mmCIF file of the C-alpha atoms, coordinates in Angstrom:
data_MODEL
# 
_entry.id   MODEL 
# 
loop_
_atom_site.group_PDB 
_atom_site.id 
_atom_site.type_symbol 
_atom_site.label_atom_id 
_atom_site.label_alt_id 
_atom_site.label_comp_id 
_atom_site.label_asym_id 
_atom_site.label_entity_id 
_atom_site.label_seq_id 
_atom_site.pdbx_PDB_ins_code 
_atom_site.Cartn_x 
_atom_site.Cartn_y 
_atom_site.Cartn_z 
_atom_site.occupancy 
_atom_site.B_iso_or_equiv 
_atom_site.pdbx_formal_charge 
_atom_site.auth_seq_id 
_atom_site.auth_comp_id 
_atom_site.auth_asym_id 
_atom_site.auth_atom_id 
_atom_site.pdbx_PDB_model_num 
ATOM 1   C CA . LEU A 1 1   ? 95.809  132.095 79.729 1.00 0.00 ? 1   LEU A CA 1 
ATOM 2   C CA . ASP A 1 2   ? 99.897  132.856 79.868 1.00 0.00 ? 2   ASP A CA 1 
ATOM 3   C CA . ASP A 1 3   ? 99.862  129.113 80.870 1.00 0.00 ? 3   ASP A CA 1 
ATOM 4   C CA . LEU A 1 4   ? 98.250  127.144 78.312 1.00 0.00 ? 4   LEU A CA 1 
ATOM 5   C CA . PRO A 1 5   ? 101.234 127.237 75.852 1.00 0.00 ? 5   PRO A CA 1 
ATOM 6   C CA . ARG A 1 6   ? 103.880 126.333 78.693 1.00 0.00 ? 6   ARG A CA 1 
ATOM 7   C CA . ILE A 1 7   ? 101.954 123.730 80.225 1.00 0.00 ? 7   ILE A CA 1 
ATOM 8   C CA . PHE A 1 8   ? 101.644 122.116 76.222 1.00 0.00 ? 8   PHE A CA 1 
ATOM 9   C CA . ASP A 1 9   ? 105.315 122.553 76.189 1.00 0.00 ? 9   ASP A CA 1 
ATOM 10  C CA . ALA A 1 10  ? 106.165 120.813 79.157 1.00 0.00 ? 10  ALA A CA 1 
ATOM 11  C CA . GLY A 1 11  ? 103.882 118.205 78.218 1.00 0.00 ? 11  GLY A CA 1 
ATOM 12  C CA . ARG A 1 12  ? 105.732 117.561 74.895 1.00 0.00 ? 12  ARG A CA 1 
ATOM 13  C CA . ALA A 1 13  ? 108.939 117.538 76.978 1.00 0.00 ? 13  ALA A CA 1 
ATOM 14  C CA . PHE A 1 14  ? 108.138 114.802 79.096 1.00 0.00 ? 14  PHE A CA 1 
ATOM 15  C CA . PHE A 1 15  ? 106.569 113.027 75.972 1.00 0.00 ? 15  PHE A CA 1 
ATOM 16  C CA . ALA A 1 16  ? 109.966 113.084 74.293 1.00 0.00 ? 16  ALA A CA 1 
ATOM 17  C CA . ALA A 1 17  ? 111.870 112.389 77.482 1.00 0.00 ? 17  ALA A CA 1 
ATOM 18  C CA . ASP A 1 18  ? 110.444 108.666 77.508 1.00 0.00 ? 18  ASP A CA 1 
ATOM 19  C CA . PRO A 1 19  ? 109.898 106.227 74.695 1.00 0.00 ? 19  PRO A CA 1 
ATOM 20  C CA . ALA A 1 20  ? 107.526 103.933 76.381 1.00 0.00 ? 20  ALA A CA 1 
ATOM 21  C CA . ILE A 1 21  ? 105.469 106.557 78.014 1.00 0.00 ? 21  ILE A CA 1 
ATOM 22  C CA . THR A 1 22  ? 101.549 105.733 78.187 1.00 0.00 ? 22  THR A CA 1 
ATOM 23  C CA . GLY A 1 23  ? 98.405  107.880 77.880 1.00 0.00 ? 23  GLY A CA 1 
ATOM 24  C CA . SER A 1 24  ? 98.093  107.323 81.942 1.00 0.00 ? 24  SER A CA 1 
ATOM 25  C CA . ARG A 1 25  ? 101.884 108.449 82.524 1.00 0.00 ? 25  ARG A CA 1 
ATOM 26  C CA . LEU A 1 26  ? 101.314 111.725 80.405 1.00 0.00 ? 26  LEU A CA 1 
ATOM 27  C CA . HIS A 1 27  ? 97.525  111.996 81.563 1.00 0.00 ? 27  HIS A CA 1 
ATOM 28  C CA . ALA A 1 28  ? 98.850  112.633 85.076 1.00 0.00 ? 28  ALA A CA 1 
ATOM 29  C CA . GLU A 1 29  ? 101.849 114.745 84.305 1.00 0.00 ? 29  GLU A CA 1 
ATOM 30  C CA . VAL A 1 30  ? 99.695  117.286 81.882 1.00 0.00 ? 30  VAL A CA 1 
ATOM 31  C CA . GLU A 1 31  ? 97.312  117.285 85.381 1.00 0.00 ? 31  GLU A CA 1 
ATOM 32  C CA . ARG A 1 32  ? 100.172 117.726 87.903 1.00 0.00 ? 32  ARG A CA 1 
ATOM 33  C CA . LEU A 1 33  ? 101.088 120.528 85.746 1.00 0.00 ? 33  LEU A CA 1 
ATOM 34  C CA . ALA A 1 34  ? 98.089  122.227 86.044 1.00 0.00 ? 34  ALA A CA 1 
ATOM 35  C CA . ARG A 1 35  ? 97.260  121.409 89.147 1.00 0.00 ? 35  ARG A CA 1 
ATOM 36  C CA . GLU A 1 36  ? 101.110 123.334 90.129 1.00 0.00 ? 36  GLU A CA 1 
ATOM 37  C CA . ALA A 1 37  ? 99.952  125.857 87.993 1.00 0.00 ? 37  ALA A CA 1 
ATOM 38  C CA . GLY A 1 38  ? 96.386  126.676 89.870 1.00 0.00 ? 38  GLY A CA 1 
ATOM 39  C CA . TRP A 1 39  ? 94.185  125.314 86.963 1.00 0.00 ? 39  TRP A CA 1 
ATOM 40  C CA . GLU A 1 40  ? 91.930  122.192 87.102 1.00 0.00 ? 40  GLU A CA 1 
ATOM 41  C CA . ILE A 1 41  ? 91.898  119.907 83.962 1.00 0.00 ? 41  ILE A CA 1 
ATOM 42  C CA . GLY A 1 42  ? 88.546  120.838 82.269 1.00 0.00 ? 42  GLY A CA 1 
ATOM 43  C CA . ILE A 1 43  ? 88.088  117.592 80.192 1.00 0.00 ? 43  ILE A CA 1 
ATOM 44  C CA . TRP A 1 44  ? 88.262  113.709 80.746 1.00 0.00 ? 44  TRP A CA 1 
ATOM 45  C CA . HIS A 1 45  ? 91.364  113.181 78.789 1.00 0.00 ? 45  HIS A CA 1 
ATOM 46  C CA . ALA A 1 46  ? 94.301  115.082 77.456 1.00 0.00 ? 46  ALA A CA 1 
ATOM 47  C CA . GLY A 1 47  ? 94.414  114.133 73.825 1.00 0.00 ? 47  GLY A CA 1 
ATOM 48  C CA . HIS A 1 48  ? 93.534  111.865 71.297 1.00 0.00 ? 48  HIS A CA 1 
ATOM 49  C CA . LEU A 1 49  ? 94.976  109.958 67.965 1.00 0.00 ? 49  LEU A CA 1 
ATOM 50  C CA . VAL A 1 50  ? 94.908  111.511 64.760 1.00 0.00 ? 50  VAL A CA 1 
ATOM 51  C CA . GLY A 1 51  ? 92.464  109.617 62.706 1.00 0.00 ? 51  GLY A CA 1 
ATOM 52  C CA . GLU A 1 52  ? 90.237  110.062 59.450 1.00 0.00 ? 52  GLU A CA 1 
ATOM 53  C CA . PHE A 1 53  ? 87.569  111.409 61.230 1.00 0.00 ? 53  PHE A CA 1 
ATOM 54  C CA . PRO A 1 54  ? 87.914  113.700 63.929 1.00 0.00 ? 54  PRO A CA 1 
ATOM 55  C CA . HIS A 1 55  ? 87.719  111.933 68.056 1.00 0.00 ? 55  HIS A CA 1 
ATOM 56  C CA . GLU A 1 56  ? 86.702  108.535 66.275 1.00 0.00 ? 56  GLU A CA 1 
ATOM 57  C CA . VAL A 1 57  ? 87.143  105.764 67.688 1.00 0.00 ? 57  VAL A CA 1 
ATOM 58  C CA . ASN A 1 58  ? 90.512  104.015 66.259 1.00 0.00 ? 58  ASN A CA 1 
ATOM 59  C CA . ASP A 1 59  ? 91.046  100.544 66.602 1.00 0.00 ? 59  ASP A CA 1 
ATOM 60  C CA . GLY A 1 60  ? 87.923  100.373 68.389 1.00 0.00 ? 60  GLY A CA 1 
ATOM 61  C CA . ALA A 1 61  ? 89.566  100.501 71.906 1.00 0.00 ? 61  ALA A CA 1 
ATOM 62  C CA . LYS A 1 62  ? 88.483  104.218 73.290 1.00 0.00 ? 62  LYS A CA 1 
ATOM 63  C CA . ALA A 1 63  ? 90.982  104.335 76.197 1.00 0.00 ? 63  ALA A CA 1 
ATOM 64  C CA . GLU A 1 64  ? 93.595  103.528 73.652 1.00 0.00 ? 64  GLU A CA 1 
ATOM 65  C CA . SER A 1 65  ? 92.434  106.077 71.386 1.00 0.00 ? 65  SER A CA 1 
ATOM 66  C CA . TYR A 1 66  ? 92.983  108.952 74.340 1.00 0.00 ? 66  TYR A CA 1 
ATOM 67  C CA . ILE A 1 67  ? 95.150  110.253 76.752 1.00 0.00 ? 67  ILE A CA 1 
ATOM 68  C CA . THR A 1 68  ? 93.195  109.360 79.540 1.00 0.00 ? 68  THR A CA 1 
ATOM 69  C CA . PRO A 1 69  ? 94.122  108.068 83.195 1.00 0.00 ? 69  PRO A CA 1 
ATOM 70  C CA . GLU A 1 70  ? 92.828  104.326 81.672 1.00 0.00 ? 70  GLU A CA 1 
ATOM 71  C CA . ASN A 1 71  ? 95.572  103.977 79.012 1.00 0.00 ? 71  ASN A CA 1 
ATOM 72  C CA . ASP A 1 72  ? 98.065  102.191 80.094 1.00 0.00 ? 72  ASP A CA 1 
ATOM 73  C CA . THR A 1 73  ? 99.589  101.323 76.480 1.00 0.00 ? 73  THR A CA 1 
ATOM 74  C CA . PRO A 1 74  ? 102.502 103.160 75.151 1.00 0.00 ? 74  PRO A CA 1 
ATOM 75  C CA . LEU A 1 75  ? 101.600 106.130 72.981 1.00 0.00 ? 75  LEU A CA 1 
ATOM 76  C CA . ARG A 1 76  ? 104.319 105.290 70.346 1.00 0.00 ? 76  ARG A CA 1 
ATOM 77  C CA . ARG A 1 77  ? 103.043 102.233 68.978 1.00 0.00 ? 77  ARG A CA 1 
ATOM 78  C CA . THR A 1 78  ? 101.441 101.221 65.266 1.00 0.00 ? 78  THR A CA 1 
ATOM 79  C CA . ASP A 1 79  ? 97.888  100.427 64.853 1.00 0.00 ? 79  ASP A CA 1 
ATOM 80  C CA . LYS A 1 80  ? 95.903  97.068  63.707 1.00 0.00 ? 80  LYS A CA 1 
ATOM 81  C CA . ALA A 1 81  ? 96.916  98.498  60.118 1.00 0.00 ? 81  ALA A CA 1 
ATOM 82  C CA . GLY A 1 82  ? 100.701 98.667  60.805 1.00 0.00 ? 82  GLY A CA 1 
ATOM 83  C CA . ARG A 1 83  ? 100.684 102.796 60.588 1.00 0.00 ? 83  ARG A CA 1 
ATOM 84  C CA . THR A 1 84  ? 102.453 104.594 63.250 1.00 0.00 ? 84  THR A CA 1 
ATOM 85  C CA . CYS A 1 85  ? 99.983  106.242 65.441 1.00 0.00 ? 85  CYS A CA 1 
ATOM 86  C CA . HIS A 1 86  ? 99.804  109.852 65.671 1.00 0.00 ? 86  HIS A CA 1 
ATOM 87  C CA . TRP A 1 87  ? 98.888  112.132 68.298 1.00 0.00 ? 87  TRP A CA 1 
ATOM 88  C CA . ILE A 1 88  ? 97.046  115.691 69.546 1.00 0.00 ? 88  ILE A CA 1 
ATOM 89  C CA . LEU A 1 89  ? 97.885  116.975 73.071 1.00 0.00 ? 89  LEU A CA 1 
ATOM 90  C CA . GLU A 1 90  ? 95.147  118.702 74.468 1.00 0.00 ? 90  GLU A CA 1 
ATOM 91  C CA . ILE A 1 91  ? 95.165  121.227 77.248 1.00 0.00 ? 91  ILE A CA 1 
ATOM 92  C CA . HIS A 1 92  ? 92.171  122.009 78.615 1.00 0.00 ? 92  HIS A CA 1 
ATOM 93  C CA . LEU A 1 93  ? 92.261  124.143 81.610 1.00 0.00 ? 93  LEU A CA 1 
ATOM 94  C CA . VAL A 1 94  ? 89.913  125.557 83.674 1.00 0.00 ? 94  VAL A CA 1 
ATOM 95  C CA . ASP A 1 95  ? 89.148  127.976 87.000 1.00 0.00 ? 95  ASP A CA 1 
ATOM 96  C CA . ARG A 1 96  ? 85.532  126.609 88.101 1.00 0.00 ? 96  ARG A CA 1 
ATOM 97  C CA . ALA A 1 97  ? 85.253  129.245 91.096 1.00 0.00 ? 97  ALA A CA 1 
ATOM 98  C CA . ARG A 1 98  ? 85.790  132.154 88.373 1.00 0.00 ? 98  ARG A CA 1 
ATOM 99  C CA . GLY A 1 99  ? 84.160  130.519 85.868 1.00 0.00 ? 99  GLY A CA 1 
ATOM 100 C CA . PHE A 1 100 ? 86.686  130.596 83.067 1.00 0.00 ? 100 PHE A CA 1 
ATOM 101 C CA . GLY A 1 101 ? 89.194  128.544 81.331 1.00 0.00 ? 101 GLY A CA 1 
ATOM 102 C CA . GLY A 1 102 ? 90.803  128.306 78.133 1.00 0.00 ? 102 GLY A CA 1 
ATOM 103 C CA . PHE A 1 103 ? 92.098  125.511 75.150 1.00 0.00 ? 103 PHE A CA 1 
ATOM 104 C CA . TYR A 1 104 ? 95.065  124.586 73.250 1.00 0.00 ? 104 TYR A CA 1 
ATOM 105 C CA . GLU A 1 105 ? 96.077  121.674 71.204 1.00 0.00 ? 105 GLU A CA 1 
ATOM 106 C CA . GLN A 1 106 ? 98.766  121.004 68.889 1.00 0.00 ? 106 GLN A CA 1 
ATOM 107 C CA . LEU A 1 107 ? 100.450 117.469 67.722 1.00 0.00 ? 107 LEU A CA 1 
ATOM 108 C CA . LEU A 1 108 ? 102.192 116.110 69.538 1.00 0.00 ? 108 LEU A CA 1 
ATOM 109 C CA . ASP A 1 109 ? 104.712 114.332 67.798 1.00 0.00 ? 109 ASP A CA 1 
ATOM 110 C CA . LEU A 1 110 ? 105.828 115.438 64.678 1.00 0.00 ? 110 LEU A CA 1 
ATOM 111 C CA . ALA A 1 111 ? 106.572 118.908 65.441 1.00 0.00 ? 111 ALA A CA 1 
# 
């Protein structure tokens, strides 16, 4: 699964190149990168906001708390309390025909 860090790095570079990137655009790019490498995305999202508790729904808006096709809000923003939003980028790759996959995640915007 050497593709995991490579796809993560490409996703991070895509994020870094667009100051107004939305969750939808980043998800589409991660999906494209995975497909190009011969994988499927193994989960419905490609990451989430960092919060006080893992995988909490931040600000009461599920789509806006995750990197998903439904998240059309800019990822670089502040939350309702005025704090800068920080993100985890998750790469879940699966090969359903062969019955295996892998997972890789890191902070997206602080490293």
